[in-house]
N, C-alpha and C positions, 0 to 999 in steps of 0.2 A: 747053462743056456747059451747058445751061440750069439756072437755079436750081431746086432741088427734085428734080433727077435725080441718078442715080449710075451707076457703070459697069455695074451689074447690072440697070438699068431700074427703073421704078416712080416714081411721084410722088404728091404729096398736094395737095389743093386748099387753098390758103392761106386761113386764116380759119376753116375748119371743123374744124381739127385742131391741137391743141397738144401739146407734149412737156414732160414733167417728168423730169429726170434726177437721180437721187439719188446724190450724190457726196460725202457727208459722213462716210463710214465711216472707221474707224481703220486698216484694212488689217492687222489683228492677225495674220492667218494668213500675211501676207507680211512679217512682222518689223517692222510699223509703217511700211512704205514708203508713199509717196504713190501709192496704187494708180491713181487716175484719170490721173495724170501719167506712168505707165509707158508705154514705147513698144513697140508691136507693129507690124511692117512699117514703114510710112512715117509713122505718126501716133501720138500719145498715145491711150490708150484712150478718154478722154472726147471727144477730137476726132473719133474714128471714130463714136461714138454721135451726137454733134451733127451730123455730116455726114449720117448716115442720116435725120435729121429736118429737113434743110435746107429742105424744101418746106413745112414747117408754118408756120402763122401766128404761132406763139409758141414759144420754147424757154426754159424756166426750169430753171436748175441750182440745186439745193439743196446748197450746199457753198461752200467758199472760192472767191473770185474768182480767175480765171486769165486770163492774156493770150492773145491769138491766136484766140479763139473769137468769130466774127462773129454778130451778131443774137441774142446770148444775154444773158439777164438772170440775175443771181445773187441768191439770198436765203439766209438761214441759219435752220435750225430752232432752237427755244429749249427747253433750252440746246443749243449745238452738240454733236453726238455723241449726241443723245437717242434715236437709232434710226430705222428706216425709217418707222414709222407717224407719228412726229412730223415727219419730213422730208416725207412725203407730204402731211400736213395743211398744212404751211407752203407747199409748192409749189402745192397746190390753191387756196390763197387768192389766188394770182396768176392762175389759169387763167381765160381768157375765151372759149375755144372750146367748142362742145357735146361734142366728143370729145377725149380726151387719152390719149396714150401715156405709160405709167409705166415707166421704164427704169432699169436699173443703169448705172453709168458705166464698166463693164468688159466691154463686149460688142464686141470688135474686128471681128467679122464680121457685125454687124447692118447691113442695108442698107435703103434706102427701099422697095424691093420687098417686103421682109418686113413692114414697117409697113403698107404698102398691103394686104397679105394679111390682116393682123390686123384692120384697119379693116373690110374686106369681111366677114370672118367674124363680126364683132361686130354687124353690122347686124340690127336687130330684137330684140336682146337687151341684157343689161347690159354685156357686154364679151367679150373674147377674149384668151387668153394662149398663148404657145408652150409646147409640151412637148418634152422632149429625146428622144433615140432610145430611152430606156427607158420613156417615158411619164410621166416626172416633171414636174409643173407648174413653170414658171419664172415666179414671181410678179412678178419685175422685168423682164418682157418681154411687156407686154400693152397692149391698147387698151381704153378704158372710156368709157361715157357719163359726162360730168363730173358731172352731177347725181346719178347713182347713187352715185358715190364720196362726194360731199358728204353724202348722206343716210346712208350707211353709217358715215362718220366721226363724224357728229353723235351717234350712239348707241353709240360704241365707246370703251372706256376701258382697253384692254390695249395691249401693245406688239408683238403678233405680226402680221406682215403676212399670213401665211397665215390666221390667225384672222379678219382683217378681210375679205380678198378671197374666201376659199374659199366662205363661205355665199352669195356672190352668184352662184355657179354659172356662171362664164364658159364660153364655148365653148373647147374645147381644140384647139389648132391644131398639127398635126404637119407640118413643112416638111422634106422630104427634099432635102438639098443635091445639086446636080448632081455627077457624078463629078469628083473633083479639087478641089471647092470645100469650104471648112470650114463647119461648121454655125453658124447664126446664134445659137444659144443658148449657145455656148461662152463661159463667163465666166472670169475670172482671179482666183480666190480664193486659190490656193496657188502656191508656186513651181513645182510640177509643172504646174499649169494654164498658168502663164505660159510655161514652156518649150514646152509643146505648141502654144500659140498662136503663138509666135515661129517654131517649126518649120513650122507650117502656112502662115504668112504668107510664108515664104521670105526670101531675101536682100533687103536694101533699100539 
């Protein structure tokens, strides 16, 4: 399979698109487990997200270093565990592409084709984010103009990611998964979420 492709199709033009994966959370709703390192299907959660962005020119993980992730650079927010806005600020300092996807590290069913759809939807505007089947915005599943995020962060002094990104009025993207396929927005915040994801992934 060529670099930048995945089993569900889709690719991204290297150099024009970067990925920031926020992976420094405490996993408090999972009893303090290392959430990005949990396994769903054949991969850890963070490996699945990194694979979805494999065709990007740059992948930056804001969180502890991990073995086995190719072409990934690791940085830490200051102080570690300071929250998603601080993590985004740190990751964005490394970004070199004009567009960047900002992603949670716990999206086992996100694929390159979904990122490609977000990038296409964002064209001509500040950005685009996924919404779930209830219409709820998924702030850590989106694609943005890098300079738009930098300008927004320059004047922002709170710690709410929704407070930062909501006023930018991104395009809301609803992707209906094909029959039998799990939704790309499904994250693994709780034990129930994790069980559902593992059930959907099937045996491995």
